[in-house]
N, C-alpha and C positions, 0 to 999 in steps of 0.2 A: 464146633467152629465153622463157619460157613465157608464154602469155596471161595467167594469174593474176598474174604478177610485173609485166607491163606495165600491167594494170589497177590494181594496188595502187600501183605508182610513180605513175601518172597522178594518182591521188587524193592520196596522202599526200605525195610529193615535190613535184610540180608544183601542188598545190593546186587542182586542177580539180574541179568538182562531180561527184558520183556520176552524176547524170542525164546530164551531158555525156559522161562517159566511157561510160556504157552505150550512149548513141547512137553514139559513135565506133567501138566495138568490136561493135556489133549484138548486144549482150547484154541481159539484164534488169537493170533497177535492183535488184531483189531479190538477184541474184547478186552484184553489185558490193558491195552492203551486207553481205552475208554474208562476201565475201572480205576486206573492210576490217575488219570486226569480228574476224575469225579472225586478221588480221595484227596487231591492237592486243592480243589476248589471247596469242598464241603466238609472235610475232616471225617469225624466218626459218622456223620449222617450218610456217607457213601456206602455204608454197609447195610443200609436198610434196603429191603427188596423193592423194586420198581415195578408199577403196574404195567402189564403187557396190553391193557386195554387200548384200543385205537383212540387217538384223540379226535374230537370233532373238528370239522373243517370250518374255518372262518369264511364268512360270506355266503354259505350255503343256507338256502331258505328252507323252512320246515315245510313238509308237505301239507297241502290244504286238508282241512278236516272234511269229512264225508257226511254232510248233513242233508 
């Protein structure tokens, strides 16, 4: 079981506070809050890993080709 699933289960099913769960799993309260919010919005899809790749910036032009 993934850590995200354990954390969300502890808050949503067990009814533990986000601060208590954050302390128990040695993670930030902010991350617990984000996981719970994502679960409330997306349901089971919240358990899927997220890409850590930076997103491209809108409006940034591509570099000129060197011909």
